[in-house]
C-alpha positions, 0 to 999 in steps of 0.5 A: 739323272735319267735312266735308260729306257726299258725295251717296253718303253722303247717299244711304246715310243715307236710310231705304230707300224703302218701296213704297206699300201698296194702301190708300195707293194707293187713298187717293191715287187717291180724292183725285184729281178726275180719273177713274182706272181700271186694266185688265189685259191682258184689259182687265178693270178692276182698280181704279176711283177715286171720281171714276170712280164719279161720272162713270160712275155705276158703283161700284168693286164694279160696275166691277172685274172687267168689261171697260172698254168695258162700263162707259165706253161710249166713242165710241172703244171699238170703233175706236181704243181708247186703252188698246189703242193704248198697250198695242200701242205702249208709248207713252202717249196724251195728252189726247184728247177723247171722249164716254162714256155713263154708266149713266143714258144721259147723254153726258159729254165727257171728256179722256182720257190712257192709258199702260201698266203694267209689272211689275218686269221691264219687261213690260206687265201692263195699262194705266191711263186717266185722264179729266177731265170737259169737259161744262161746257166743251163746253156753254160752247163750244156757247153761244159758237158759238150766239152767232155762228151764224145757221142754218148761217152762222157768224161773229163778224165785226162786219159779219156780226153786223150782217147777223144783226141785220137778219134778223128785220125783213127776214124779217117783210116781203114786200120784195124782197131783194138779197144781194151777195157773192162766190162761196162767201160763203153767199148761199144760206144767208142767203136760206134763213135769211130764208125760214125766219124769215119767215111764209112758212116753211111754204111752199116755198123754190125756187132757180134759178141764173140764170147756169147756163142759156141764155135759152130754158131759163131762161124755161121754168124760171122760167115753165113751158111748155105741150105743143108750145111747142118741139120737146122740150115733150111735156108741160106743165111748171110753172115755178118762179114758180108752184111758189114761190107762197106761199113764196120764190123765190131767183134766184141770179146774177141779174146774169148774165141777158140784157137780154131776160130782164130785161124778163120778170123785171121784169114778174113782179116788178112785178105778179106775173103771167107767161105760160108759154112757148107759152101765151097764159094769164096766171098769177099768183104770190105768191112773195117774191123774193130775188135774189143776185149776185156782181157789183156791180149798180150798176156793171152799171147804169152800164155799161148791162148791167143794167136800172135799173128792174129793179135798183131792183125787186130792191134794196128791201133790200140785204145785203152779205156780206163775203168771208172775207179781210175777216173772218179772225177767223171762220176758227178758228170755221169750221174748228171747225164743219167739223171737227165736221161731218166728225168726225160724217161720218167717225167720226174724232176730230180735235180740234186744229189745229197752230199752223203749220196755223192760221197758214197757214189765216189767211194764205191769201186764200180766193178761193173764200171759205167754200165753199173753206175747207169743201173744204179741211177735207174734204181734210184729213180724207182725209189726217189719221190722228190727232187733230191737223191739221198743215200737211202735211194742208192743200191745196197751194194753201193752203200755197203761198199762205201762204208767198207772203203771209209772203214779203210780210210776212205776214198779221196774227197770229191774236191781232191779228185777234181783237183787232181784231174785239173792238175793233170789236164794243165800239166798235159797242156803245158808239156805239149806246148813246151811250157809256153804259158801264154799258149797254154792259157789261151788253149785252156781258156783262162788268163795268164794270171789265173793259170799261174795261180792254178799252177801254184795252188796245184803244185805244178812247176817245170 
């Protein structure tokens, strides 16, 4: 009876491995959908597969023998070359997004990986780089981002989407608008969006922070003054109401104005007339007024700190901007937006946020709202060296705030936040369309089967 062969005997009976021929290697490389090329120690291209030809527009004959930076024209060729990095360290570089420009001047977003090539003695003799076309994916990202963007305001939150839907009608009117929201929520951006979408968009957009100036200076700022009106009034000065004639005047933090200033504002809002400081001449302004406050004006009226008649004058249309802690599903979208901005400003290529860093960003309460988040990402870009944001790059107060929240049971997970946002969005569309699932699936851009499945998963029923 013959016994089983040992592994050594099995190995000895196998035919010796034959190295692949150049033609066989070329066939394999040409079969791949990813672009692949190799270089020698001088970064001269030594091989170039068919996918690389398609992506760059250069044939292999045109590319081989030339430096790779003259063929790919990548955004990181001059600084941060991946092949140079991997040949210096001997370590591979995996999955970095860069932009290359083909021979026709078209930009392509690609995902690049690079590694070294070694000879039989283990010496580095060159490098290999692969790149996958992400242009279609990047276009989809921009399309999705565009659906959740109004001017520079970015949100997928159902309450903010409702605000977005109001803007065209609000912009078309001349009615006074009151925007209420905490500091840093983007009230000024919303005011600019209304102005830019209005028939007054060709006119000026003038902003005054009413809470930053004492009454004497604020009155001069708003209404102007004539020479000699007070000690330092050496020349006439045009006020903001006059400068905004035919455009929009944005009165930020109107809730911080004094009772005396509120009387003066009421007059100009009632009939469009005002008198510059030190003058007896009545002037007229056809400026549309958009006011904003981080206070609850109705409560200030009840307390006697804000005039009721002025409240109703500025509150023809009221828009509430929710704080960031009430729309946490927007945090990943905003982080990506600020990453794009600071990548462009700094020349860095930060593409990812680690799981624990994103969890910390989602856990923090953001008392400074979107403005604080923007500053946090700017802080990150000072510290980050690679392509990924890690938790140690975040500001200390964000890290500590996240630890405290987790100690109290923690915030909802990113998945639960997104699911709740999706549930509210679907329910809002269904309610508006009287639960017509055919019409709702059409508006949401999904099939009826998908809509039914989502409703069941998210617990939506009528």
